[in-house]
C-alpha positions as CSV (number, residue, x, y, z in Angstrom):
1,M,-22.4,-16.1,-18.1
2,D,-22.4,-18.8,-20.7
3,E,-18.6,-19.3,-20.6
4,P,-16.9,-22.1,-18.7
5,L,-15.5,-21.7,-15.3
6,T,-11.9,-21.4,-16.7
7,S,-13.0,-18.2,-18.5
8,F,-14.3,-16.8,-15.2
9,H,-10.8,-17.4,-13.6
10,Q,-9.1,-15.7,-16.5
11,Y,-11.3,-12.7,-16.4
12,S,-11.4,-12.4,-12.7
13,F,-7.6,-12.5,-12.5
14,A,-7.1,-10.1,-15.3
15,T,-9.5,-7.5,-13.9
16,L,-10.9,-7.7,-10.3
17,R,-7.9,-9.4,-8.7
18,Q,-5.2,-7.1,-10.5
19,Y,-7.3,-4.1,-9.7
20,G,-7.6,-5.0,-6.0
21,A,-3.9,-6.0,-5.8
22,C,-3.0,-2.6,-7.3
23,F,-4.9,-0.7,-4.7
24,E,-3.8,-2.8,-1.9
25,L,-0.2,-2.0,-2.8
26,T,-1.1,1.7,-3.1
27,E,-2.6,1.4,0.5
28,T,0.5,-0.4,1.7
29,Y,2.8,2.2,0.2
30,C,0.9,5.1,1.7
31,R,0.9,3.4,5.2
32,W,4.7,3.1,4.9
33,L,5.0,6.8,3.9
34,A,2.9,7.7,7.1
35,E,5.1,5.5,9.2
36,E,8.0,7.4,7.8
37,G,6.6,10.7,8.9
38,E,4.3,11.8,6.0
39,V,1.3,13.5,7.4
40,G,-2.3,13.7,6.1
41,L,-2.4,10.3,4.3
42,S,-5.2,8.7,6.4
43,P,-7.9,9.7,3.9
44,S,-6.1,8.3,1.0
45,I,-5.0,5.2,2.9
46,Q,-8.7,4.4,3.8
47,A,-10.0,5.1,0.3
48,F,-7.4,2.8,-1.3
49,G,-8.0,0.1,1.2
50,A,-11.8,0.3,0.6
51,I,-11.1,-0.1,-3.1
52,A,-9.0,-3.3,-2.5
53,D,-11.6,-4.7,-0.1
54,T,-14.5,-4.0,-2.5
55,A,-12.7,-5.5,-5.4
56,K,-12.1,-8.7,-3.5
57,R,-15.7,-8.9,-2.5
58,L,-16.8,-8.2,-6.0
59,Q,-14.8,-11.1,-7.3
60,F,-16.6,-13.5,-4.9
61,Q,-20.0,-11.9,-5.7
62,L,-19.2,-12.4,-9.5
63,A,-18.3,-16.1,-8.8
64,R,-21.6,-16.7,-7.0
65,A,-23.6,-14.9,-9.6
66,M,-22.0,-17.1,-12.4
67,A,-22.5,-20.2,-10.3
68,R,-26.2,-19.3,-9.8
69,G,-26.8,-18.0,-13.3
70,R,-27.9,-14.6,-11.8
71,D,-27.2,-11.0,-12.6
72,L,-24.6,-9.1,-10.6
73,R,-25.3,-5.6,-9.2
74,L,-22.5,-3.4,-10.3
75,D,-23.1,-0.3,-8.0
76,S,-20.0,-1.3,-6.2
77,I,-17.9,-0.3,-9.2
78,D,-19.3,3.2,-8.9
79,R,-18.2,3.3,-5.2
80,M,-14.8,2.2,-6.1
81,G,-14.7,5.1,-8.6
82,E,-15.8,7.5,-6.0
83,Q,-13.0,6.1,-3.6
84,W,-10.5,6.4,-6.3
85,A,-11.4,10.1,-7.0
86,F,-11.5,10.9,-3.2
87,G,-8.1,9.1,-2.6
88,G,-6.4,10.7,-5.5
89,N,-7.8,14.2,-4.7
90,S,-6.7,13.8,-1.1
91,L,-3.1,13.0,-2.3
92,G,-3.3,15.9,-4.7
93,E,-4.1,18.5,-2.0
94,L,-1.1,17.3,0.0
95,Y,1.4,17.5,-2.7
96,T,0.4,20.3,-5.1
């Protein structure tokens, strides 16, 4: 919280933005597979999309918290972990 705004941008890009982009790409790939005829991917698509959306929201929440000098609730990180486990397990059930 004591760092300059440039530190926030570097941190945010290296963590939340990359994490969200990774799962947005995963969601896109799963959607493509579904369009190509793979079945049963909807739960994983939804889970990975939720991770991407949550990472984006968390990035903006972090920016606001830093600007206001307030603490940031991190329970959304737990929810992303739950979505990751659910999405991965759903894929595992399809392909094992």
